[in-house]
DSSP file (Angstrom, degrees, kcal/mol; ACC not computed):
  #  RESIDUE AA STRUCTURE BP1 BP2  ACC     N-H-->O    O-->H-N    N-H-->O    O-->H-N    TCO  KAPPA ALPHA  PHI   PSI    X-CA   Y-CA   Z-CA
    1    1 A M     >        0   0    0      0, 0.0     4,-1.5     0, 0.0     3,-0.3   0.000 360.0 360.0 360.0 -37.3    0.0    0.0    0.0
    2    2 A S  H  >  +     0   0    0      1,-0.2     4,-2.3     2,-0.2     5,-0.2   0.815 360.0  59.6 -67.9 -27.9    2.8    2.4    0.8
    3    3 A E  H  > S+     0   0    0      1,-0.2     4,-2.6     2,-0.2    -1,-0.2   0.884 103.1  51.6 -66.1 -37.5    4.2    2.0   -2.7
    4    4 A D  H  > S+     0   0    0     -3,-0.3     4,-2.5     2,-0.2    -1,-0.2   0.904 110.8  47.5 -65.3 -40.5    1.0    3.3   -4.3
    5    5 A V  H  X S+     0   0    0     -4,-1.5     4,-2.5     2,-0.2    -2,-0.2   0.905 112.8  49.1 -66.7 -41.4    1.0    6.4   -2.1
    6    6 A T  H  X S+     0   0    0     -4,-2.3     4,-2.7     2,-0.2    -2,-0.2   0.913 112.2  48.3 -64.2 -42.9    4.7    7.0   -2.9
    7    7 A T  H  X S+     0   0    0     -4,-2.6     4,-2.6     2,-0.2    -2,-0.2   0.912 113.1  47.7 -64.5 -42.2    4.0    6.6   -6.6
    8    8 A D  H  X S+     0   0    0     -4,-2.5     4,-2.3     2,-0.2    -2,-0.2   0.892 113.0  48.4 -65.6 -39.0    1.0    8.9   -6.4
    9    9 A A  H  X S+     0   0    0     -4,-2.5     4,-2.3     2,-0.2    -2,-0.2   0.889 112.5  48.8 -68.0 -38.8    3.0   11.5   -4.4
   10   10 A A  H  X S+     0   0    0     -4,-2.7     4,-2.4     2,-0.2    -2,-0.2   0.904 112.1  48.7 -67.7 -40.3    5.9   11.3   -6.9
   11   11 A A  H  X S+     0   0    0     -4,-2.6     4,-2.3     1,-0.2    -2,-0.2   0.899 111.9  49.3 -65.2 -40.1    3.5   11.7   -9.8
   12   12 A A  H  X S+     0   0    0     -4,-2.3     4,-2.1     2,-0.2    -2,-0.2   0.890 110.3  50.9 -66.4 -38.6    1.8   14.6   -8.1
   13   13 A A  H  X S+     0   0    0     -4,-2.3     4,-2.3     2,-0.2    -2,-0.2   0.901 110.7  48.8 -65.9 -40.7    5.2   16.2   -7.5
   14   14 A R  H  X>S+     0   0    0     -4,-2.4     4,-3.2     1,-0.2     5,-0.6   0.909 110.8  50.6 -64.1 -40.3    6.2   15.8  -11.1
   15   15 A H  H  X5S+     0   0    0     -4,-2.3     4,-1.5     1,-0.2    -2,-0.2   0.887 111.8  47.3 -66.0 -37.4    2.9   17.3  -12.3
   16   16 A V  H  <5S+     0   0    0     -4,-2.1    -1,-0.2     2,-0.2    -2,-0.2   0.904 118.3  41.7 -67.5 -40.9    3.4   20.3  -10.0
   17   17 A R  H  <5S+     0   0    0     -4,-2.3    -2,-0.2    -5,-0.2    -3,-0.2   0.932 131.6  20.5 -73.8 -46.6    7.0   20.8  -11.1
   18   18 A Y  H  <5S-     0   0    0     -4,-3.2     2,-0.3     1,-0.2    -3,-0.2   0.703  81.4-177.5-100.6 -22.4    6.6   20.2  -14.9
   19   19 A G     << -     0   0    0     -4,-1.5     2,-0.2    -5,-0.6    -1,-0.2  -0.422  51.0 -26.6  64.2-123.4    2.9   20.8  -15.4
   20   20 A S  S    S-     0   0    0     -2,-0.3     0, 0.0     1,-0.1     0, 0.0  -0.684  77.4 -76.9-120.4 174.2    2.0   20.2  -19.0
   21   21 A L        -     0   0    0     -2,-0.2    -1,-0.1     1,-0.1     3,-0.1  -0.361  55.1-102.3 -68.4 151.1    3.8   20.3  -22.3
   22   22 A P        -     0   0    0      0, 0.0    -1,-0.1     0, 0.0     3,-0.1  -0.244  50.3 -79.2 -68.6 164.5    4.4   23.8  -23.8
   23   23 A E        -     0   0    0      1,-0.1     2,-0.2     0, 0.0     0, 0.0  -0.317  54.6-100.1 -63.1 146.8    2.3   25.0  -26.6
   24   24 A R        -     0   0    0     -3,-0.1     2,-0.5     1,-0.1    -1,-0.1  -0.479  32.6-138.2 -71.4 136.8    3.1   23.7  -30.1
   25   25 A I        -     0   0    0     -2,-0.2     5,-0.1    -3,-0.1    -1,-0.1  -0.846  18.0-125.4 -99.1 129.4    5.2   26.0  -32.3
   26   26 A R    >>  -     0   0    0     -2,-0.5     4,-0.7     1,-0.1     3,-0.7  -0.367  16.6-121.4 -71.3 152.8    4.1   26.2  -35.9
   27   27 A F  H >> S+     0   0    0      1,-0.2     3,-0.9     2,-0.2     4,-0.9   0.866 112.7  59.5 -61.9 -36.9    6.8   25.5  -38.6
   28   28 A E  H 34 S+     0   0    0      1,-0.3     3,-0.3     2,-0.2    -1,-0.2   0.811 103.5  52.0 -63.0 -29.4    6.2   29.0  -40.1
   29   29 A D  H <4 S+     0   0    0     -3,-0.7    -1,-0.3     1,-0.2    -2,-0.2   0.673 106.0  55.2 -79.8 -16.9    7.2   30.5  -36.7
   30   30 A M  H << S+     0   0    0     -3,-0.9     2,-0.3    -4,-0.7    -1,-0.2   0.618 101.0  67.6 -90.1 -13.8   10.4   28.5  -36.6
   31   31 A T     <  -     0   0    0     -4,-0.9     2,-0.4    -3,-0.3     0, 0.0  -0.764  62.5-159.5-109.6 154.2   11.8   29.7  -39.9
   32   32 A E        -     0   0    0     -2,-0.3     2,-0.5     2,-0.0    -3,-0.1  -0.998   8.0-148.0-133.0 134.6   12.9   33.1  -41.0
   33   33 A V        +     0   0    0     -2,-0.4     2,-0.4     2,-0.0    -2,-0.0  -0.893  20.4 176.4-104.6 126.7   13.2   34.4  -44.6
   34   34 A A        -     0   0    0     -2,-0.5     2,-0.2     0, 0.0    -2,-0.0  -0.993  28.9-120.6-130.9 137.8   15.9   36.8  -45.4
   35   35 A D        -     0   0    0     -2,-0.4     2,-0.2     1,-0.1    -2,-0.0  -0.539  27.4-126.7 -76.1 138.9   16.8   38.3  -48.7
   36   36 A A        -     0   0    0     -2,-0.2    -1,-0.1     1,-0.1     0, 0.0  -0.496  30.5-102.2 -80.0 155.0   20.3   37.7  -50.0
   37   37 A G    >   -     0   0    0     -2,-0.2     3,-1.6     1,-0.1    -1,-0.1  -0.162  34.1-100.6 -70.7 170.9   22.5   40.6  -51.0
   38   38 A A  T 3  S+     0   0    0      1,-0.3    -1,-0.1     2,-0.1    -2,-0.1   0.793 122.9  56.8 -64.5 -28.3   23.0   41.5  -54.7
   39   39 A D  T 3  S-     0   0    0      1,-0.0     3,-0.5     0, 0.0    -1,-0.3   0.423 116.1-113.8 -84.8   3.3   26.5   39.9  -54.6
   40   40 A G    <   -     0   0    0     -3,-1.6    -2,-0.1     1,-0.2    -4,-0.0   0.743  69.4 -57.3  74.9  22.7   24.9   36.6  -53.5
   41   41 A G  S >  S+     0   0    0      1,-0.1     3,-0.6     2,-0.0    -1,-0.2   0.682  99.3 135.2  81.3  17.6   26.5   36.6  -50.1
   42   42 A G  T 3   +     0   0    0     -3,-0.5    -1,-0.1     1,-0.2    -2,-0.1  -0.017  22.2 120.5 -90.2  31.8   30.0   36.8  -51.5
   43   43 A A  T 3   +     0   0    0      1,-0.1     2,-0.7     2,-0.1    -1,-0.2   0.841  69.6  60.6 -63.6 -31.8   31.1   39.5  -49.1
   44   44 A V  S <  S-     0   0    0     -3,-0.6     2,-0.2     0, 0.0    -1,-0.1  -0.871  87.5-144.5 -97.8 117.6   33.9   37.2  -47.9
   45   45 A S        -     0   0    0     -2,-0.7     2,-0.4     1,-0.1    -2,-0.1  -0.482  16.4-112.0 -82.7 153.4   36.1   36.3  -50.8
   46   46 A Y        -     0   0    0     -2,-0.2    -1,-0.1    -4,-0.1    -4,-0.0  -0.713  24.9-165.1 -86.4 129.3   37.7   32.8  -51.2
   47   47 A N    >>  -     0   0    0     -2,-0.4     4,-0.7     1,-0.1     3,-0.6  -0.901   4.3-171.5-115.6  99.8   41.5   32.7  -50.7
   48   48 A P  T 34 S+     0   0    0      0, 0.0     3,-0.4     0, 0.0     4,-0.3   0.809  85.0  54.9 -64.7 -28.2   42.8   29.4  -52.1
   49   49 A E  T 34 S+     0   0    0      1,-0.2     3,-0.3     2,-0.1     4,-0.0   0.817 114.2  39.7 -74.0 -29.0   46.3   30.0  -50.7
   50   50 A G  T X4 S+     0   0    0     -3,-0.6     3,-1.4     1,-0.2     4,-0.2   0.416  88.6  93.4 -98.6   2.4   45.0   30.5  -47.2
   51   51 A S  G >< S+     0   0    0     -4,-0.7     3,-1.5    -3,-0.4    -1,-0.2   0.788  73.9  67.3 -68.1 -26.0   42.4   27.8  -47.2
   52   52 A W  G >  S+     0   0    0     -4,-0.3     3,-1.2    -3,-0.3    -1,-0.3   0.707  85.0  73.6 -66.6 -17.6   44.7   25.3  -45.7
   53   53 A N  G <  S+     0   0    0     -3,-1.4    -1,-0.3     1,-0.2    -2,-0.2   0.714  90.6  57.8 -67.3 -19.8   44.7   27.3  -42.4
   54   54 A Y  G <  S+     0   0    0     -3,-1.5     2,-0.4    -4,-0.2    -1,-0.2   0.456  94.5  75.3 -93.6  -0.7   41.2   26.1  -41.6
   55   55 A F  S <  S-     0   0    0     -3,-1.2     2,-0.5    -4,-0.2     0, 0.0  -0.896  70.5-138.6-115.8 142.3   41.9   22.4  -41.6
   56   56 A S        +     0   0    0     -2,-0.4     2,-0.4     4,-0.0    -3,-0.0  -0.855  25.9 174.1 -98.4 129.1   43.7   20.4  -38.9
   57   57 A C     >  -     0   0    0     -2,-0.5     4,-2.6     1,-0.1     5,-0.2  -0.991  28.9-149.6-138.2 126.2   46.1   17.8  -40.3
   58   58 A L  H  > S+     0   0    0     -2,-0.4     4,-2.1     1,-0.2     6,-0.2   0.897 101.6  52.3 -62.5 -40.9   48.4   15.7  -38.1
   59   59 A A  H  4>S+     0   0    0      1,-0.2     5,-2.8     2,-0.2     4,-0.5   0.890 111.6  46.5 -63.2 -38.6   51.0   15.4  -40.8
   60   60 A L  H >45S+     0   0    0      3,-0.2     3,-0.7     1,-0.2    -2,-0.2   0.893 110.8  52.4 -70.0 -39.0   51.0   19.2  -41.2
   61   61 A D  H 3<5S+     0   0    0     -4,-2.6    -2,-0.2     1,-0.2    -1,-0.2   0.847 111.3  47.3 -64.5 -33.0   51.2   19.7  -37.4
   62   62 A L  T 3<5S-     0   0    0     -4,-2.1    -1,-0.2    -5,-0.2    -2,-0.2   0.529 114.5-117.9 -85.7  -5.8   54.2   17.4  -37.3
   63   63 A G  T < 5       0   0    0     -3,-0.7    -3,-0.2    -4,-0.5    -2,-0.1   0.791 360.0 360.0  77.3  27.7   55.9   19.2  -40.2
   64   64 A L      <       0   0    0     -5,-2.8    -4,-0.2    -6,-0.2    -5,-0.1   0.444 360.0 360.0 -86.6 360.0   55.9   16.1  -42.5
């Protein structure tokens, strides 16, 4: 009998603490539409000589 009371008390405590699920968010509210610039977002130019700086390579770190 005491297990049922404990389970009911635990369930009641969870319900008080967490209540119910939050309201559902529509997909349209989760997305944002932004216009791209005239340059197509190419404000940052690509530098092929410096592109190796962004990758980690053990052989490069060891100087091989």
